[in-house]
C-alpha positions as CSV (number, residue, x, y, z in Angstrom):
1,M,7.7,8.4,9.8
2,I,5.7,6.8,7.1
3,I,2.5,5.1,8.0
4,W,1.6,2.5,5.1
5,I,-1.7,1.5,3.5
6,S,-0.5,-1.7,2.2
7,S,-3.0,-4.6,0.6
8,Y,-3.2,-7.2,-2.2
9,P,-4.5,-5.6,-5.6
10,K,-8.1,-5.5,-5.8
11,S,-8.4,-5.2,-2.1
12,G,-9.9,-1.6,-1.3
13,N,-6.6,0.5,-1.2
14,T,-8.0,3.0,-3.3
15,W,-11.5,3.4,-1.5
16,V,-9.3,3.9,1.8
17,R,-6.5,6.7,0.3
18,A,-9.7,8.3,-1.0
19,F,-11.1,8.0,2.5
20,L,-7.7,9.2,4.4
21,S,-7.0,12.3,1.8
22,T,-10.7,13.5,1.9
23,Y,-10.6,13.3,5.7
24,L,-7.1,15.1,6.1
25,D,-6.5,17.2,3.5
26,S,-9.7,18.2,1.9
27,T,-11.3,21.6,3.4
28,D,-15.1,20.9,2.9
29,G,-15.2,17.2,3.3
30,K,-15.7,16.4,0.1
31,F,-13.6,14.1,-2.2
32,N,-11.8,14.7,-5.6
33,F,-9.6,13.0,-7.5
34,S,-6.8,15.4,-7.3
35,L,-6.8,14.5,-3.1
36,L,-5.6,10.7,-3.7
37,D,-1.7,12.4,-5.2
38,K,-1.6,13.5,-1.4
39,I,-1.0,9.5,-0.5
40,G,1.9,8.4,-2.6
41,E,3.1,5.1,-4.1
42,F,5.9,2.9,-3.1
43,P,8.3,2.6,-5.0
44,D,8.4,6.3,-6.2
45,H,10.6,6.3,-9.3
46,N,11.4,9.9,-8.7
47,I,13.0,9.5,-6.1
48,L,14.3,6.0,-6.7
49,N,16.1,7.7,-9.9
50,K,18.3,9.4,-7.8
51,F,19.8,6.3,-6.1
52,M,19.8,3.7,-9.4
53,D,19.4,3.8,-13.4
54,S,15.9,3.4,-14.5
55,K,17.2,0.7,-16.7
56,D,17.2,-1.6,-13.7
57,F,13.7,-0.7,-12.5
58,Y,12.6,-4.4,-13.8
59,N,15.4,-5.7,-11.7
60,L,13.6,-6.9,-8.4
61,S,16.9,-7.3,-6.2
62,E,18.6,-4.5,-7.5
63,V,15.5,-2.2,-6.2
64,S,15.2,-3.8,-3.0
65,K,18.8,-2.4,-2.3
66,Y,17.2,0.9,-2.0
67,W,13.9,0.6,0.1
68,I,15.3,1.8,2.7
69,K,17.3,4.1,1.3
70,V,14.6,6.1,-0.2
71,Q,12.2,5.6,2.7
72,E,15.1,7.4,4.8
73,F,15.1,10.4,2.0
74,I,11.3,10.4,2.8
75,N,11.7,10.8,6.4
76,L,14.2,13.6,6.0
77,N,11.3,16.0,6.3
78,K,10.5,14.8,9.6
79,E,6.8,14.8,8.9
80,L,4.2,11.9,8.6
81,T,3.9,10.6,5.4
82,F,1.3,8.1,4.5
83,L,2.1,5.9,1.2
84,K,0.1,3.0,-0.8
85,T,1.7,0.1,-1.9
86,H,1.0,-3.5,-2.9
87,S,4.3,-5.3,-2.0
88,S,4.1,-8.0,0.1
89,L,6.4,-7.4,3.7
90,C,9.3,-9.3,2.2
91,N,13.0,-9.4,2.6
92,I,15.1,-9.8,-0.5
93,N,18.6,-10.9,-0.5
94,G,18.4,-9.5,3.2
95,N,16.9,-6.4,2.3
96,K,14.2,-5.5,4.2
97,F,11.1,-3.9,2.7
98,T,10.7,-1.8,5.4
99,N,11.6,-1.1,9.3
100,S,10.6,0.0,12.3
101,A,13.1,3.1,12.0
102,N,11.3,4.4,9.3
103,T,7.7,3.1,9.8
104,L,5.4,4.4,12.3
105,A,2.3,1.9,11.7
106,F,0.3,0.4,8.8
107,I,-2.9,0.1,7.9
108,H,-3.9,-3.6,5.9
109,I,-6.7,-4.5,3.8
110,V,-7.5,-7.5,3.1
111,R,-10.0,-8.8,0.7
112,D,-11.8,-12.5,0.7
113,P,-9.5,-14.3,-2.2
114,R,-12.3,-15.6,-4.2
115,N,-13.6,-12.1,-5.1
116,I,-10.4,-10.9,-5.6
117,V,-10.0,-13.8,-8.3
118,L,-13.3,-12.3,-9.9
119,S,-12.2,-8.9,-9.3
120,I,-8.8,-9.6,-11.5
121,A,-10.2,-11.7,-14.1
122,N,-12.9,-8.9,-15.1
123,H,-10.2,-6.3,-14.9
124,F,-7.8,-8.0,-17.0
125,G,-10.1,-9.6,-19.0
126,I,-9.1,-13.2,-18.2
127,T,-10.3,-16.5,-17.2
128,Q,-11.1,-17.0,-13.5
129,E,-8.3,-19.8,-13.7
130,E,-5.9,-17.5,-15.2
131,S,-6.6,-14.9,-12.0
132,Y,-6.2,-17.8,-9.9
133,K,-3.1,-19.0,-11.0
134,I,-2.2,-15.2,-10.4
135,I,-2.8,-15.1,-7.2
136,S,-1.4,-18.6,-5.9
137,D,1.9,-17.4,-7.7
138,K,4.4,-16.6,-4.4
139,M,6.7,-14.9,-7.1
140,Y,4.2,-12.8,-8.9
141,I,6.1,-9.7,-9.6
142,I,4.7,-6.9,-11.0
143,Y,6.2,-4.5,-13.8
144,P,4.1,-1.7,-14.5
145,K,4.6,1.1,-16.7
146,I,3.6,5.0,-16.7
147,N,4.0,6.7,-20.1
148,N,5.4,3.5,-21.8
149,Q,8.6,3.9,-19.4
150,P,9.2,1.2,-16.4
151,I,8.5,2.2,-13.1
152,P,10.2,-0.3,-10.4
153,S,8.9,-3.6,-10.3
154,T,7.2,-4.7,-7.2
155,L,7.2,-8.3,-5.5
156,I,3.3,-9.2,-4.7
157,S,3.6,-12.8,-4.0
158,S,0.8,-15.1,-3.7
159,W,-2.2,-13.5,-1.7
160,N,-1.6,-15.8,1.2
161,N,2.1,-14.8,1.6
162,H,1.2,-11.5,0.9
163,Y,-1.6,-11.2,3.6
164,L,0.9,-13.2,6.2
165,S,3.4,-11.3,5.8
166,W,1.9,-8.3,6.8
167,K,-0.5,-9.6,9.4
168,N,2.7,-11.2,11.3
169,S,4.5,-8.5,11.4
170,S,4.9,-7.8,15.5
171,S,7.9,-5.0,15.4
172,I,5.7,-2.1,13.7
173,S,2.0,-0.9,15.0
174,K,-0.7,-2.2,12.7
175,I,-4.7,-2.7,12.2
176,V,-5.7,-5.0,9.6
177,I,-9.2,-4.1,7.7
178,K,-11.4,-6.4,6.3
179,Y,-12.8,-5.4,2.7
180,E,-16.0,-7.1,3.6
181,D,-16.5,-4.6,6.6
182,L,-15.8,-1.4,4.3
183,I,-18.8,-2.8,2.7
184,K,-21.0,-3.6,5.2
185,N,-20.1,-1.0,7.9
186,T,-18.7,1.4,6.1
187,K,-18.9,4.2,8.8
188,D,-17.6,2.5,11.9
189,T,-14.8,1.0,10.1
190,F,-13.4,4.4,8.5
191,E,-13.8,5.2,12.7
192,K,-12.1,2.5,13.6
193,I,-9.0,4.0,11.3
194,I,-9.3,7.1,12.6
195,N,-8.9,6.0,16.1
196,F,-6.0,3.6,15.5
197,L,-4.3,6.7,13.7
198,K,-4.8,9.0,17.0
199,K,-3.4,6.0,19.3
200,N,-0.2,6.3,17.0
201,K,-0.1,10.2,16.1
202,K,-1.9,13.3,16.9
203,I,-4.0,13.4,13.7
204,K,-6.3,16.7,14.1
205,K,-10.2,15.9,14.4
206,K,-11.8,17.2,11.3
207,F,-15.9,17.7,12.4
208,F,-17.8,17.0,9.0
209,F,-16.8,13.1,9.3
210,L,-17.3,10.6,12.0
């Protein structure tokens, strides 16, 4: 089953992934960037290639048809799988981003949108006004590439819609974490995440943390 690490871009997703991959997969409690590979990103273009032609990866309506099929494929291994996503918890033409048959739980990280405006402006070298337009756009879609090749498009939506889509989900176990709490109370906040995971799945305790 899948446990999602979801967030709007520039909200601490990588930080949480770094912590969890180190906690769950390192042998000595020390982080290295290769550990991030333990937590994949969704949609996964390598798996999606099994279901559709990559030339349609920028057609979100087509991509959405295979969200659940890809998750079912991932879950064939009958193991706990952590996945990162910046997608909103959306429904496109009746195609749900995920469902309770494929998802065990999710960790959603939320950050003050005023700080996201500043972070996006700094990251992309744009004005704060341009950044604000991005986080206010209900149809904000990203069209990423790897080595100049398209990988699946993702509906981010506006900050407000994105946050509410995950926060208001009632069919799947969830924990909502504030980025600001990660800054102010790092240890306590990560311990809260681990305790949440233990309630949903047996997670082996590692004594070099918490």
